[in-house]
C-alpha positions, 0 to 999 in steps of 0.5 A: 471506522474504515480506512482507504489505502493510497499509493502515489505511483508517481513517487513509487520506486518499485522496491516492493516492500509493501507486498511483503508486508501486506500481499493481499493489499499491494501488488506490483505492475512489472510493466510500469515498475510501480505498486498497484492496489489490490484492495483500496478498502481492506478489512480492518484486520489488515490495518496493522500490516498496511500500517507497517507497509506505509511506515517502511516504504522507502519512497514514502509513496503509501498512505492511509486515509481514515474514512467514516 
C-alpha cells in the first residue's frame, strides 16, 4: 500500500516543524510563508517521519491519504 501526503497551505502557519521531521518530503516557500511538498508520494521508509510531522503540525495542515 502506498500513501500520499497532503498539505493544506490555506491552514499552514509556517512553523516549519514538518521540515525537521521529514526534510525530504516537506519544504518551505519563504515568499508565501507556507509548507511545500517536495515529494507527494514518498517512499514507505519515510512513513514514520511523515506521520510524526503530521501528528505534531501545530496548525493541523498536514495529512496522509492511503492509496491502493
